[in-house]
C-alpha positions as CSV (number, residue, x, y, z in Angstrom):
1,X,12.0,-41.1,0.9
2,X,11.3,-43.0,-2.3
3,X,11.0,-41.5,-5.8
4,X,7.6,-40.1,-6.8
5,X,5.4,-42.2,-9.0
6,X,5.7,-41.0,-12.6
7,X,2.9,-39.3,-14.4
8,X,2.8,-42.1,-16.9
9,X,2.2,-44.7,-14.1
10,X,-0.5,-42.5,-12.6
11,X,-2.1,-42.1,-16.0
12,X,-2.1,-45.9,-16.5
13,X,-3.6,-46.5,-13.1
14,X,-6.3,-43.9,-13.7
15,X,-7.2,-45.3,-17.1
16,X,-7.4,-48.9,-15.7
17,X,-9.7,-47.7,-12.9
18,X,-11.9,-45.8,-15.4
19,X,-12.2,-48.7,-17.7
20,X,-13.7,-51.0,-15.0
21,X,-16.7,-48.8,-14.6
22,X,-17.2,-47.8,-18.3
23,X,-19.0,-51.1,-18.9
24,X,-20.3,-51.5,-15.3
25,X,-21.7,-48.0,-15.3
26,X,-23.5,-48.6,-18.6
27,X,-24.9,-52.0,-17.6
28,X,-26.0,-51.0,-14.1
29,X,-27.4,-47.5,-14.9
30,X,-28.0,-47.0,-18.6
31,X,-29.1,-50.6,-19.4
32,X,-31.6,-50.4,-16.5
33,X,-33.1,-47.2,-17.9
34,X,-33.3,-48.7,-21.4
35,X,-35.0,-51.9,-20.3
36,X,-37.4,-50.1,-17.9
37,X,-38.4,-47.7,-20.7
38,X,-39.3,-50.6,-22.8
39,X,-41.5,-52.3,-20.1
40,X,-39.1,-54.9,-18.6
41,X,-40.5,-55.8,-15.2
42,X,-38.6,-54.6,-12.1
43,X,-38.1,-58.2,-11.0
44,X,-35.9,-58.9,-14.0
45,X,-34.1,-55.6,-13.7
46,X,-33.0,-56.6,-10.2
47,X,-30.8,-59.3,-11.8
48,X,-28.6,-56.5,-13.3
49,X,-27.7,-55.1,-9.9
50,X,-26.4,-58.6,-8.9
51,X,-23.5,-57.9,-11.3
52,X,-22.0,-55.9,-8.4
53,X,-21.6,-59.2,-6.4
54,X,-18.5,-60.1,-8.5
55,X,-16.8,-56.9,-7.3
56,X,-17.8,-57.5,-3.7
57,X,-16.6,-61.1,-3.5
58,X,-13.5,-60.8,-5.7
59,X,-11.3,-61.7,-2.8
60,X,-12.3,-65.3,-3.2
61,X,-10.1,-65.8,-6.3
62,X,-7.5,-63.1,-5.5
63,X,-5.0,-65.6,-4.0
64,X,-4.8,-67.2,-7.5
65,X,-3.8,-63.9,-9.0
66,X,-1.2,-63.3,-6.3
67,X,0.2,-66.8,-6.6
68,X,0.4,-67.3,-10.4
69,X,3.3,-65.1,-11.5
70,X,4.5,-64.3,-15.0
71,X,8.1,-63.1,-14.4
72,X,9.1,-62.6,-18.0
73,X,6.4,-60.0,-18.8
74,X,5.6,-58.8,-15.3
75,X,3.4,-60.4,-12.7
76,X,0.4,-58.0,-12.6
77,X,1.0,-56.5,-16.0
78,X,0.4,-59.9,-17.6
79,X,-2.8,-60.4,-15.6
80,X,-4.0,-56.9,-16.6
81,X,-3.4,-57.8,-20.3
82,X,-5.5,-60.9,-19.8
83,X,-8.4,-59.4,-18.0
84,X,-8.5,-56.2,-20.0
85,X,-8.5,-58.1,-23.3
86,X,-11.4,-60.3,-22.0
87,X,-13.3,-57.2,-21.0
88,X,-13.0,-55.9,-24.5
89,X,-14.0,-59.3,-26.1
90,X,-17.0,-59.6,-23.8
91,X,-18.2,-56.2,-24.8
92,X,-17.8,-57.1,-28.5
93,X,-19.8,-60.3,-27.8
94,X,-22.6,-58.4,-26.1
95,X,-22.8,-56.0,-29.0
96,X,-24.1,-58.8,-31.2
97,X,-27.4,-59.2,-29.3
98,X,-30.6,-57.2,-29.6
99,X,-31.2,-55.4,-26.3
100,X,-34.9,-56.0,-26.3
101,X,-35.4,-59.5,-27.8
102,X,-32.2,-61.3,-26.7
103,X,-32.1,-60.3,-23.0
104,X,-31.0,-63.6,-21.5
105,X,-27.8,-64.1,-23.6
106,X,-27.1,-60.4,-23.2
107,X,-27.2,-60.6,-19.4
108,X,-25.0,-63.7,-19.5
109,X,-22.5,-61.6,-21.4
110,X,-22.8,-58.8,-18.9
111,X,-22.1,-61.3,-16.1
112,X,-18.9,-62.4,-17.8
113,X,-17.8,-58.8,-18.2
114,X,-18.5,-58.1,-14.5
115,X,-16.3,-61.1,-13.5
116,X,-13.5,-59.9,-15.8
117,X,-13.8,-56.4,-14.5
118,X,-13.7,-57.6,-10.8
119,X,-10.6,-59.7,-11.7
120,X,-9.0,-56.7,-13.4
121,X,-9.6,-54.7,-10.2
122,X,-7.7,-57.3,-8.2
123,X,-4.7,-57.0,-10.4
124,X,-4.7,-53.2,-10.7
125,X,-5.0,-52.7,-6.9
126,X,-2.1,-55.1,-6.4
127,X,-0.1,-53.2,-9.1
128,X,-0.8,-49.9,-7.5
129,X,0.4,-51.2,-4.1
130,X,3.5,-52.5,-5.8
131,X,4.6,-49.3,-7.7
132,X,3.4,-46.5,-5.4
133,X,5.2,-45.3,-2.4
134,X,3.5,-45.1,1.1
135,X,3.5,-41.3,0.9
136,X,1.5,-41.3,-2.3
137,X,-1.1,-43.9,-1.4
138,X,-3.7,-41.2,-0.6
139,X,-3.5,-39.6,-4.0
140,X,-3.4,-43.0,-5.8
141,X,-6.5,-44.1,-4.0
142,X,-8.1,-40.9,-5.1
143,X,-7.3,-42.0,-8.6
144,X,-9.2,-45.3,-7.8
145,X,-12.3,-43.6,-6.4
146,X,-12.2,-40.7,-8.9
147,X,-11.5,-43.1,-11.8
148,X,-14.5,-45.2,-10.9
149,X,-16.8,-42.1,-10.8
150,X,-15.4,-40.9,-14.1
151,X,-16.2,-44.4,-15.6
152,X,-19.7,-44.3,-14.1
153,X,-20.2,-40.8,-15.5
154,X,-19.2,-41.7,-19.0
155,X,-20.7,-45.2,-19.1
156,X,-23.8,-44.4,-17.1
157,X,-24.5,-41.0,-18.7
158,X,-22.7,-40.1,-21.9
159,X,-22.8,-43.5,-23.6
160,X,-26.5,-43.5,-23.0
161,X,-26.7,-40.5,-25.3
162,X,-24.8,-42.4,-28.0
163,X,-27.4,-45.2,-27.6
164,X,-30.3,-42.8,-28.0
165,X,-28.9,-41.4,-31.2
166,X,-27.0,-44.3,-32.9
167,X,-28.3,-47.5,-31.2
168,X,-26.9,-50.4,-29.2
169,X,-24.1,-51.6,-31.4
170,X,-22.4,-48.2,-31.6
171,X,-22.8,-47.7,-27.9
172,X,-20.9,-51.0,-27.3
173,X,-18.2,-50.0,-29.8
174,X,-17.6,-46.8,-27.8
175,X,-17.3,-48.9,-24.6
176,X,-14.9,-51.3,-26.4
177,X,-12.7,-48.4,-27.6
178,X,-12.6,-46.8,-24.2
179,X,-11.8,-50.1,-22.5
180,X,-9.1,-51.0,-25.0
181,X,-7.1,-47.7,-24.6
182,X,-5.3,-49.0,-21.4
183,X,-4.0,-52.0,-23.4
184,X,-1.9,-49.6,-25.4
185,X,-0.6,-48.1,-22.2
186,X,0.3,-51.5,-20.9
187,X,2.4,-52.2,-24.0
188,X,4.8,-49.5,-23.0
189,X,4.7,-50.2,-19.2
190,X,7.6,-52.1,-17.6
191,X,6.6,-53.6,-14.3
192,X,9.4,-53.2,-11.7
193,X,10.8,-56.2,-9.9
194,X,10.8,-54.5,-6.5
195,X,7.9,-53.8,-4.3
196,X,7.0,-51.3,-1.6
197,X,6.7,-52.5,2.1
198,X,6.0,-56.1,1.5
199,X,7.4,-59.2,3.1
200,X,8.6,-62.3,1.2
201,X,5.6,-64.7,1.3
202,X,4.0,-67.5,-0.7
203,X,0.3,-66.5,-1.2
204,X,-2.1,-69.0,0.3
205,X,-5.9,-69.2,1.0
206,X,-4.9,-69.6,4.6
207,X,-4.3,-65.9,4.5
208,X,-8.1,-65.4,4.8
209,X,-7.9,-66.4,8.4
210,X,-4.4,-65.2,9.3
211,X,-5.0,-61.6,8.2
212,X,-7.8,-60.9,10.7
213,X,-5.9,-62.4,13.7
214,X,-4.9,-60.0,16.5
215,X,-6.6,-57.3,18.4
216,X,-5.7,-54.4,16.2
217,X,-7.0,-56.2,13.0
218,X,-10.3,-57.0,14.7
219,X,-10.7,-53.3,15.6
220,X,-9.8,-52.4,12.0
221,X,-12.6,-54.8,10.9
222,X,-15.1,-53.1,13.2
223,X,-14.1,-49.7,11.8
224,X,-14.5,-50.9,8.2
225,X,-18.0,-52.0,9.1
226,X,-19.0,-48.8,10.9
227,X,-17.3,-46.1,8.8
228,X,-19.5,-46.3,5.6
229,X,-22.8,-46.8,7.4
230,X,-24.1,-43.3,7.7
231,X,-23.0,-41.8,4.3
232,X,-24.1,-44.9,2.5
233,X,-27.5,-44.6,4.2
234,X,-27.8,-41.0,3.2
235,X,-26.8,-41.8,-0.4
236,X,-29.5,-44.5,-0.5
237,X,-32.2,-42.0,0.6
238,X,-31.4,-39.4,-2.1
239,X,-33.5,-41.0,-4.9
240,X,-36.6,-41.9,-2.9
241,X,-36.7,-38.5,-1.3
242,X,-36.6,-36.7,-4.6
243,X,-39.2,-39.1,-6.1
244,X,-41.5,-38.4,-3.2
245,X,-40.9,-34.7,-3.7
246,X,-42.2,-34.9,-7.2
247,X,-39.0,-35.0,-9.3
248,X,-39.1,-36.7,-12.7
249,X,-37.0,-39.8,-12.9
250,X,-34.9,-38.5,-15.8
251,X,-34.1,-35.4,-13.9
252,X,-33.0,-37.4,-10.9
253,X,-30.8,-39.7,-13.0
254,X,-29.2,-36.7,-14.8
255,X,-28.4,-34.8,-11.6
256,X,-27.2,-37.7,-9.5
257,X,-25.2,-39.4,-12.3
258,X,-23.6,-36.3,-13.8
259,X,-23.7,-33.4,-11.3
260,X,-23.2,-35.8,-8.4
261,X,-20.4,-37.7,-10.0
262,X,-18.5,-34.5,-10.9
263,X,-18.7,-33.4,-7.2
264,X,-17.7,-37.0,-6.1
265,X,-14.6,-36.8,-8.4
266,X,-13.7,-33.5,-6.8
267,X,-14.2,-34.9,-3.4
268,X,-12.0,-37.9,-4.1
269,X,-9.1,-35.9,-5.4
270,X,-9.5,-33.3,-2.7
271,X,-9.4,-36.1,-0.1
272,X,-6.2,-37.5,-1.7
273,X,-4.6,-34.1,-1.5
274,X,-5.7,-33.6,2.1
275,X,-4.3,-37.0,3.1
276,X,-0.9,-36.1,1.7
277,X,-1.1,-32.6,3.3
278,X,-2.4,-33.4,6.8
279,X,-2.0,-37.2,7.1
280,X,-4.3,-40.2,7.3
281,X,-5.3,-39.9,10.9
282,X,-6.8,-36.4,10.7
283,X,-8.8,-37.1,7.6
284,X,-10.0,-40.4,9.0
285,X,-11.3,-38.7,12.1
286,X,-12.8,-35.6,10.5
287,X,-14.5,-37.1,7.5
288,X,-17.5,-38.6,9.3
289,X,-17.9,-35.3,11.2
290,X,-18.1,-33.4,8.0
291,X,-20.5,-36.0,6.6
292,X,-22.8,-35.5,9.7
293,X,-23.2,-31.9,8.7
294,X,-23.5,-32.4,5.0
295,X,-26.2,-35.1,5.1
296,X,-28.5,-32.7,7.1
297,X,-29.1,-30.8,3.8
298,X,-31.2,-33.8,2.8
299,X,-33.7,-32.4,5.3
300,X,-34.5,-29.6,2.8
301,X,-36.2,-31.8,0.2
302,X,-37.4,-34.2,2.8
303,X,-39.4,-31.4,4.4
304,X,-40.8,-30.3,1.1
305,X,-38.3,-27.7,0.1
306,X,-37.5,-29.6,-3.1
307,X,-36.9,-26.8,-5.6
308,X,-33.8,-27.1,-7.8
309,X,-31.4,-25.0,-5.6
310,X,-32.1,-26.8,-2.3
311,X,-32.2,-30.2,-4.0
312,X,-28.9,-29.6,-5.7
313,X,-27.4,-28.6,-2.4
314,X,-28.6,-31.8,-0.8
315,X,-27.3,-34.0,-3.7
316,X,-24.0,-32.1,-3.9
317,X,-23.3,-32.3,-0.2
318,X,-23.9,-36.1,0.0
319,X,-21.9,-36.9,-3.2
320,X,-19.0,-34.5,-2.4
321,X,-18.6,-36.1,1.0
322,X,-19.3,-39.7,0.0
323,X,-16.0,-40.3,-1.9
324,X,-13.5,-39.0,0.8
325,X,-14.5,-41.9,3.1
326,X,-13.8,-44.4,0.4
327,X,-10.5,-42.6,-0.4
328,X,-9.1,-42.6,3.2
329,X,-10.2,-46.1,3.9
330,X,-8.7,-47.4,0.7
331,X,-5.4,-45.7,1.6
332,X,-5.5,-47.5,5.0
333,X,-6.4,-50.8,3.4
334,X,-3.1,-50.6,1.4
335,X,-1.2,-49.8,4.6
336,X,-2.6,-52.9,6.2
337,X,-1.4,-55.2,3.4
338,X,1.3,-57.5,4.8
339,X,1.9,-60.4,2.4
340,X,-0.5,-60.8,-0.5
341,X,-1.6,-57.4,-2.0
342,X,-4.4,-58.8,-4.3
343,X,-6.0,-60.9,-1.6
344,X,-5.6,-58.6,1.4
345,X,-6.8,-55.4,-0.3
346,X,-9.8,-57.1,-1.9
347,X,-10.8,-58.8,1.4
348,X,-10.8,-55.5,3.3
349,X,-12.7,-53.8,0.5
350,X,-15.3,-56.5,0.6
351,X,-16.1,-55.7,4.3
352,X,-16.3,-52.0,3.4
353,X,-18.6,-52.6,0.4
354,X,-20.8,-55.0,2.3
355,X,-21.4,-52.6,5.1
356,X,-22.3,-49.8,2.7
357,X,-24.8,-51.9,0.7
358,X,-26.5,-53.3,3.8
359,X,-26.7,-49.9,5.4
360,X,-28.4,-48.4,2.3
361,X,-31.0,-51.1,2.4
362,X,-31.7,-51.0,6.1
363,X,-31.8,-47.2,6.1
364,X,-34.5,-47.2,3.4
365,X,-36.6,-49.6,5.3
366,X,-36.3,-47.5,8.5
367,X,-37.3,-44.4,6.6
368,X,-40.5,-46.2,5.6
369,X,-41.3,-46.8,9.3
370,X,-40.0,-43.7,11.0
371,X,-39.9,-41.1,8.2
372,X,-37.1,-39.4,6.3
373,X,-36.6,-36.6,8.8
374,X,-36.1,-38.9,11.9
375,X,-33.7,-41.2,10.0
376,X,-31.6,-38.4,8.5
377,X,-31.2,-36.8,12.0
378,X,-30.3,-40.2,13.4
379,X,-27.7,-40.8,10.7
380,X,-26.2,-37.4,11.4
381,X,-25.8,-38.2,15.1
382,X,-24.4,-41.7,14.4
383,X,-21.9,-40.1,12.0
384,X,-20.6,-37.9,14.9
385,X,-20.2,-41.1,17.0
386,X,-18.4,-42.7,14.1
387,X,-16.0,-39.8,14.1
388,X,-15.3,-40.4,17.8
389,X,-15.0,-44.1,17.2
390,X,-12.4,-43.4,14.5
391,X,-10.5,-41.1,16.9
392,X,-10.5,-43.8,19.6
393,X,-9.2,-46.5,17.2
394,X,-6.9,-44.3,15.1
395,X,-3.8,-45.1,17.2
396,X,-4.1,-48.8,16.2
397,X,-5.7,-48.7,12.7
398,X,-3.5,-45.9,11.2
399,X,-0.3,-47.6,10.3
400,X,2.6,-45.1,10.7
401,X,5.5,-45.8,8.5
402,X,8.5,-43.4,8.4
403,X,10.4,-45.3,5.8
404,X,9.9,-48.1,3.3
405,X,11.6,-51.5,2.9
406,X,11.9,-52.5,-0.7
407,X,12.5,-56.3,-1.3
408,X,12.5,-58.6,-4.2
409,X,9.1,-60.0,-5.2
410,X,8.9,-63.7,-4.2
411,X,6.4,-66.0,-5.9
């Protein structure tokens, strides 16, 4: 049994995960609201959501971060200094522009920030894999999911209030200050030379193909595709259901971004605790089953019962159950890393994210054809099948490790 991860290390990881989504949350939620309020066409606003593509395809440059090692100052610690500093500088750069009259250079600056944030995510995931024991991966992945939600809550909600009262420049300064705090933590962090459960290996782009070879990895790939489909579809239906039920847009944003995020944070940390208490396999199997019940509460506003209490029950159920699936799968992604932490974790997360995004889009289209009620019931039934599918594959995809092998980092 390895020593527990220190509180200081957990605080560093949490702050790094939060800082990614301070800026992304502001740009992808608050900036959209600001621009739409000032009459920017929806076609242009769609470009902002493409910022998420950097996070999805970050595995393409992950081998470079695995391969280029700074032994003197720490492999991933140095990369984190680089990316975190560039995130702060890009926010300072964006603060120079007028949000209404200089949209093109502002969006270019946002794109650079999104690239730096995605690159920072590669390094922090690899660092988490390196310094955290197998037994604590559930809780640390709860830090990842919960930290992202905290960042979205602050950047997508609270900083918007700063903008409303003090303007664009001061909103950007708040984001800069929040993003820079982890740099001070990194100054006092000493990256260990040893690593948990990893084999000596020279990172290579050939690892793209090697990783998915073998029957068990192909089944794991299928589960990564199937697992997020239902809850992502339910998440995608929340906003249009409430709009059609007559809710005001500002009320929808407030309740999903703030109330929903708080419940999502609780769900993420609750899942991390349950993984440590009951193990990966049980949580993997039972999470989709719980989601199959929770998403049925969307039937209330879909059937016209859209007053505050029922609608909050629907939003709360979906958001509370959304984050556990990401937490348990992120934990298993770490377990499946064999050689190159940055590449292999990012590559698995890309499959998971892609399935969720595609599912949300397809579900919305199907709802337009067959109606909300039919699609919600179908999603609930498919979630039960997903639970059975997870049970069927759990013997192969849940990596059981009774002890750890700590070896020197190579490369």
